[in-house]
Legacy VTK file of the C-alpha trace (Angstrom):
# vtk DataFile Version 3.0
C-alpha trace
ASCII
DATASET POLYDATA
POINTS 235 float
-0.039 0.015 -0.158
1.471 3.393 -0.880
1.974 5.597 2.168
3.722 8.586 0.663
1.368 11.791 -0.547
2.016 14.753 -2.313
1.207 17.365 0.644
-0.576 17.786 3.931
-3.965 18.448 2.582
-3.634 15.293 0.505
-2.757 13.314 3.333
-5.623 14.105 5.575
-8.227 14.048 2.821
-11.209 12.070 3.969
-9.672 11.926 7.484
-10.974 14.959 9.000
-14.661 15.664 10.443
-16.064 18.120 13.022
-15.994 17.425 16.464
-12.892 14.681 16.043
-10.209 14.127 18.978
-6.800 14.634 17.445
-3.560 13.707 19.362
-0.783 16.009 18.321
2.885 15.155 18.702
5.698 18.052 19.767
7.623 18.952 22.527
7.471 22.605 22.777
7.905 23.438 19.403
10.325 20.850 18.915
8.647 17.903 16.185
5.631 20.141 15.716
3.536 18.655 12.673
3.138 22.270 11.347
2.699 21.087 7.512
-0.308 19.038 9.202
-1.631 21.942 11.738
-1.743 24.428 8.584
-3.822 21.647 6.730
-6.173 21.268 9.212
-6.789 25.083 9.580
-7.205 25.545 5.717
-9.781 22.759 6.288
-12.049 24.627 8.370
-12.990 21.686 10.504
-13.996 22.757 13.956
-15.339 21.739 17.696
-11.837 19.893 17.764
-10.184 18.220 20.998
-6.577 18.149 20.757
-4.513 15.950 23.467
-0.821 18.011 23.082
1.873 18.537 25.384
1.418 22.551 24.619
-0.666 24.589 22.840
2.070 26.052 20.186
2.824 29.629 20.788
0.419 32.794 19.321
0.179 31.968 15.603
2.513 29.064 15.585
1.690 25.527 15.501
-1.532 24.733 17.636
-1.798 28.363 18.430
-3.088 28.677 14.494
-6.005 26.305 15.431
-6.825 28.289 18.655
-6.790 31.312 16.653
-9.210 30.844 14.195
-11.548 28.948 16.906
-11.410 25.752 15.235
-10.740 23.738 18.954
-13.274 23.024 21.654
-11.047 21.151 24.064
-7.252 21.070 24.649
-5.659 17.886 26.914
-2.529 19.580 27.877
0.347 19.828 30.169
2.500 23.168 29.256
0.557 26.238 27.619
2.621 28.869 29.426
3.622 30.609 26.116
0.206 31.116 24.169
-1.906 34.514 25.281
-4.692 33.234 23.018
-5.109 30.150 24.849
-4.687 32.137 28.056
-7.496 34.210 26.915
-9.777 31.682 25.463
-9.533 29.679 28.855
-9.904 32.334 31.117
-13.034 33.936 29.137
-14.684 30.453 29.117
-14.401 29.880 25.308
-12.011 26.883 25.345
-12.356 23.923 27.715
-9.027 23.079 29.206
-8.193 19.505 30.574
-4.801 19.979 32.467
-2.558 16.847 32.762
0.859 16.440 34.207
3.343 15.810 31.425
4.285 12.307 32.196
0.589 11.294 32.858
-0.155 12.518 29.630
2.504 10.557 27.746
1.534 7.538 29.674
-2.098 8.185 28.852
-1.343 8.045 25.034
1.306 5.203 25.442
-1.407 3.292 27.056
-4.272 3.849 24.660
-1.757 2.663 21.806
-1.154 -0.437 23.776
-4.848 -0.963 24.340
-4.831 -0.357 27.975
-7.829 1.591 29.116
-6.480 3.214 32.244
-3.837 2.971 35.036
-3.159 4.093 38.670
-0.580 6.635 39.341
0.588 8.671 42.378
1.122 11.776 40.397
-1.548 14.202 41.180
-2.775 12.759 44.386
-4.062 15.127 47.012
-4.509 17.986 43.983
-7.199 18.917 41.658
-5.602 16.592 38.898
-7.822 14.006 41.627
-10.900 15.969 41.368
-13.500 13.400 40.566
-11.155 10.409 39.638
-11.004 7.084 41.204
-8.849 6.811 44.268
-7.117 3.120 45.368
-4.847 2.446 47.881
-2.176 0.145 47.073
0.394 -1.045 50.023
-0.701 2.144 52.212
-0.087 4.757 49.196
-3.106 6.095 47.531
-3.260 6.304 43.457
-5.693 7.659 41.308
-6.944 6.316 38.142
-6.435 7.824 34.771
-7.967 6.818 31.554
-6.363 6.155 28.375
-6.550 8.407 25.240
-6.918 6.596 21.931
-7.896 9.284 19.409
-9.492 9.416 16.260
-6.447 10.866 14.184
-2.563 11.395 15.420
-0.380 13.774 13.537
3.338 13.898 13.975
6.331 14.871 13.128
9.748 12.803 12.508
12.648 13.685 11.400
13.664 10.271 8.859
10.880 8.094 7.277
11.388 5.256 4.629
8.761 4.540 2.093
7.177 1.989 4.017
6.710 4.486 7.027
9.712 3.244 9.372
10.152 6.371 11.270
12.999 8.057 13.427
12.687 11.192 15.487
15.468 13.348 16.689
16.228 14.514 20.230
12.988 15.941 22.061
10.893 15.731 19.278
10.832 11.930 20.336
9.077 12.457 23.773
5.249 12.908 22.693
5.558 12.150 19.009
6.599 8.421 19.568
3.358 7.733 22.332
0.961 9.623 20.219
2.333 7.942 17.116
0.569 4.889 18.536
-2.679 6.677 19.984
-5.355 6.358 17.102
-5.989 4.144 13.913
-4.726 6.494 11.806
-1.638 8.365 12.117
-0.365 10.765 9.720
3.339 11.750 9.822
5.375 14.541 8.378
9.182 14.220 8.033
12.223 16.380 6.977
13.292 13.636 4.860
12.046 10.405 2.785
14.553 7.302 2.065
14.124 4.124 0.118
13.042 1.030 2.126
16.237 -0.489 3.472
18.174 2.719 4.009
17.309 2.858 7.754
18.989 0.117 10.196
16.156 -1.683 11.905
17.864 -1.149 15.114
17.648 2.735 14.618
13.882 2.797 13.683
11.678 4.245 16.655
8.193 3.561 15.062
7.359 0.827 13.128
5.625 1.318 9.828
2.538 -0.672 10.897
1.347 2.453 13.093
2.079 5.035 9.987
-0.763 5.164 7.751
-0.227 8.059 5.908
3.314 10.024 5.181
4.759 13.113 3.658
8.012 14.935 3.062
7.329 18.503 4.867
10.655 20.044 3.937
12.394 22.526 4.317
11.043 23.942 7.773
11.932 27.220 9.780
13.168 26.920 13.081
11.096 28.613 15.642
12.335 29.942 18.876
9.427 29.114 21.597
10.634 31.729 24.362
13.753 34.159 23.315
16.231 35.064 26.113
19.019 37.341 25.547
21.601 39.715 26.960
23.526 42.298 26.067
27.092 41.247 24.682
29.861 42.304 27.446
32.170 45.262 26.525
35.752 44.445 25.744
LINES 1 236
235 0 1 2 3 4 5 6 7 8 9 10 11 12 13 14 15 16 17 18 19 20 21 22 23 24 25 26 27 28 29 30 31 32 33 34 35 36 37 38 39 40 41 42 43 44 45 46 47 48 49 50 51 52 53 54 55 56 57 58 59 60 61 62 63 64 65 66 67 68 69 70 71 72 73 74 75 76 77 78 79 80 81 82 83 84 85 86 87 88 89 90 91 92 93 94 95 96 97 98 99 100 101 102 103 104 105 106 107 108 109 110 111 112 113 114 115 116 117 118 119 120 121 122 123 124 125 126 127 128 129 130 131 132 133 134 135 136 137 138 139 140 141 142 143 144 145 146 147 148 149 150 151 152 153 154 155 156 157 158 159 160 161 162 163 164 165 166 167 168 169 170 171 172 173 174 175 176 177 178 179 180 181 182 183 184 185 186 187 188 189 190 191 192 193 194 195 196 197 198 199 200 201 202 203 204 205 206 207 208 209 210 211 212 213 214 215 216 217 218 219 220 221 222 223 224 225 226 227 228 229 230 231 232 233 234
């Protein structure tokens, strides 16, 4: 089955619909599937629930979908650099489910592994535990977290072969990898597509069985999430 598509719009053709749940990879702006996000924005699909470690920044990444009011709910752990997210959340326009970072990664990994839920100590005694089942194991309280399994996963890799075997690079692996498995339809964009057999099997992070559609999105611009500078010391 041919998995490579010419562009993100073609790769998402027939996949998108209003009210769907999307798992979106990326760690800050690292490993952000920006071509696929652009295609989702252009499609006009709305009332989306998006599970993502972060919400992009204003006008970049998922910030574009927030700006266009296409997102109904965010399931996220780190959202501190997006003013539009903050405005929509505080005004009641956006539903938000805050989730500890490691718990979010495990909820997606569990979804991909067919595990409906798991117990964790993270969040016990805080607002994270509100409304969740608590169980005691060996004298310690744990809360039940439900797995996340979405209608669609959009991820970004560094390199893939034409079959869809995929490699991530550095911190981009953190959330792209678990989210690659947490839906029946994973669409990936990568910086380079190489012939089958070009990648050492021991170096593959996500095997091709998980990747249903694939595009090459290069070239990419390096975005800076939070720029910090200081004046150069005089000689």
